N, C-alpha and C positions, 0 to 999 in steps of 0.2 A: 242220377245213377247212370253209369255207362253200361250198355248191354254188351259191349265188346269184352268186358272183363267178367261177365257172368259165367264163362266156361273155365276160368282159371282154377277154381277150387276143385271141381270134378276132375279136371285133367291132372292136377297135382296129386290128388288121391289115387287116381288110376295108375299114374306113373310110380308112385311110392309103393303101391301093392305089387305091381309088376317087378319092380326092383327087388322087393322083399322076397318074392318067389324065384328070383334069379332069371326072370324072363327078359329083362331089359337093363341096360347099363347106360349111364349118361355119356360114356365115351365111345359107344358103338356108332358106326356110320348109319345114317338114316336109310341109305340105299340098301343096306343089309336087310332091313325090315320092309321097306317100300321100294322095290326095284324100279317101279315106274317113275320114281322121283329122281333117278340118276340122269346125268347129262346136264347140259346147259350151265356148267360151272357149279353144280350142286353135289358133285361127287365126294367132296371132302367135308360136308356138313355132318356134324354129330348130333345126337339126340339132345345133348346138353343145352344149346341155345333155345331149342323148342320148349324144353322143360322150364327154362328161366324166362320164357315169354319175351325173348329178345329178338330184335330184327337187325339187319345190317344197315338200315337207312336211317 
């Protein structure tokens, strides 16, 4: 069992609930919710790849 995937279900449930309540959209920029993540080429990253557990590498 990989411990790295242990957070996927809780994260998915939290996102689904936030989306249901209208608090979060998959197409909003991450920097809009986490301003400290802006810069360094990360200004155009949306929430969608985070929810899909994807990486660029």
